[in-house]
C-alpha positions as CSV (number, residue, x, y, z in Angstrom):
1,X,1.0,15.8,5.0
2,X,-0.5,13.0,7.1
3,X,0.0,9.3,6.3
4,X,-3.7,9.2,5.2
5,X,-3.3,12.2,3.0
6,X,-0.2,10.6,1.4
7,X,-2.1,7.4,0.8
8,X,-5.1,9.2,-0.8
9,X,-2.9,11.3,-3.0
10,X,-1.0,8.3,-4.1
11,X,-4.1,6.3,-5.0
12,X,-5.4,9.2,-7.1
13,X,-2.0,9.6,-8.8
14,X,-1.9,5.9,-9.7
15,X,-5.3,6.2,-11.3
16,X,-4.3,9.3,-13.2
17,X,-1.1,7.6,-14.4
18,X,-3.2,4.7,-15.8
19,X,-0.9,2.1,-14.3
20,X,-2.1,-1.4,-15.0
21,X,-3.1,-2.1,-11.4
22,X,-6.2,-2.2,-9.3
23,X,-5.7,-1.2,-5.6
24,X,-8.0,-0.8,-2.7
25,X,-7.8,0.0,1.0
26,X,-7.2,-2.9,3.3
27,X,-8.2,-2.5,6.9
28,X,-6.2,-4.7,9.3
29,X,-7.4,-6.3,12.6
30,X,-11.0,-6.2,13.6
31,X,-13.6,-3.4,13.2
32,X,-16.5,-3.1,15.7
33,X,-19.8,-3.5,13.9
34,X,-22.7,-1.2,14.7
35,X,-25.0,-4.2,15.1
36,X,-22.6,-5.7,17.7
37,X,-19.6,-7.9,17.5
38,X,-16.8,-7.3,15.1
39,X,-15.8,-7.8,11.5
40,X,-12.5,-9.6,11.0
41,X,-10.3,-7.8,8.4
42,X,-6.8,-8.5,7.1
43,X,-4.3,-9.8,9.6
44,X,-2.7,-7.2,11.9
45,X,0.4,-5.8,10.1
46,X,-1.1,-6.2,6.6
47,X,-0.3,-3.4,4.1
48,X,-2.5,-0.3,3.7
49,X,-3.3,-1.1,0.1
50,X,-3.8,-4.4,-1.7
51,X,-4.7,-5.4,-5.2
52,X,-3.1,-6.8,-8.3
53,X,-1.5,-6.2,-11.6
54,X,-4.1,-6.1,-14.4
55,X,-2.0,-6.3,-17.6
56,X,1.4,-7.0,-18.9
57,X,4.0,-9.7,-18.0
58,X,3.1,-9.6,-14.3
59,X,-0.6,-9.7,-14.8
60,X,-2.3,-11.5,-11.9
61,X,0.5,-10.8,-9.4
62,X,-0.8,-9.5,-6.0
63,X,0.4,-6.1,-4.8
64,X,0.7,-5.0,-1.2
65,X,1.7,-1.4,-0.5
66,X,2.4,0.0,3.0
67,X,2.5,3.8,3.0
68,X,4.3,5.4,6.0
69,X,4.4,8.9,7.3
70,X,7.8,10.6,7.7
71,X,8.2,9.5,11.3
72,X,5.7,6.6,11.5
73,X,7.5,3.5,12.8
74,X,7.2,0.1,11.1
75,X,5.9,-2.5,13.5
76,X,7.1,-6.1,13.9
77,X,3.7,-7.2,12.5
78,X,4.3,-5.1,9.4
79,X,7.8,-6.6,8.9
80,X,6.3,-10.1,9.3
81,X,3.7,-9.3,6.7
82,X,6.4,-8.1,4.3
83,X,8.3,-11.3,4.8
84,X,5.1,-13.3,4.1
85,X,4.3,-11.3,1.0
86,X,7.8,-11.6,-0.5
87,X,7.9,-15.4,0.3
88,X,4.6,-15.7,-1.5
89,X,5.7,-14.0,-4.7
90,X,3.7,-10.8,-4.1
91,X,4.9,-7.4,-5.1
92,X,5.5,-5.6,-1.8
93,X,6.3,-1.9,-1.4
94,X,6.9,0.2,1.7
95,X,6.6,3.9,0.6
96,X,7.8,6.4,3.2
97,X,6.9,10.1,3.0
98,X,10.1,12.2,2.8
99,X,9.8,15.6,4.5
100,X,12.9,16.9,2.6
101,X,10.9,17.0,-0.7
102,X,7.5,18.5,-1.6
103,X,4.2,16.7,-1.3
104,X,4.0,16.5,-5.1
105,X,7.5,15.0,-5.4
106,X,6.7,12.4,-2.7
107,X,3.7,11.3,-4.7
108,X,5.7,11.2,-8.0
109,X,8.4,9.2,-6.3
110,X,5.9,6.7,-4.9
111,X,4.1,6.3,-8.3
112,X,7.5,5.7,-10.0
113,X,8.4,3.1,-7.4
114,X,5.1,1.2,-8.2
115,X,5.7,1.6,-11.9
116,X,9.2,0.1,-11.6
117,X,7.9,-2.8,-9.3
118,X,5.3,-3.9,-11.8
119,X,7.7,-3.7,-14.7
């Protein structure tokens, strides 16, 4: 399973689990615009998904989730983003695909980690 497939399956599973969160994809860096120039996105190193808790005791708390493939390295910029997020009081998760368990189990473990993080 690629990192992108893991991310998509995770997003669908979070929706199906009806967790009280709203998440969306967060491109980092700059994207070239068809009309010329570029669109500045989140800072380099920002997590793949961002959003917030929508209900419960942690309502309003920002969530940042970095999904990693089994062998995808974590960059210095990603470590710096994690440090910033934690210092800012955000929920930050780095969820790594584990090749020793099935794709379904990876998604289940990732959703459980988010469920625990939001309380």
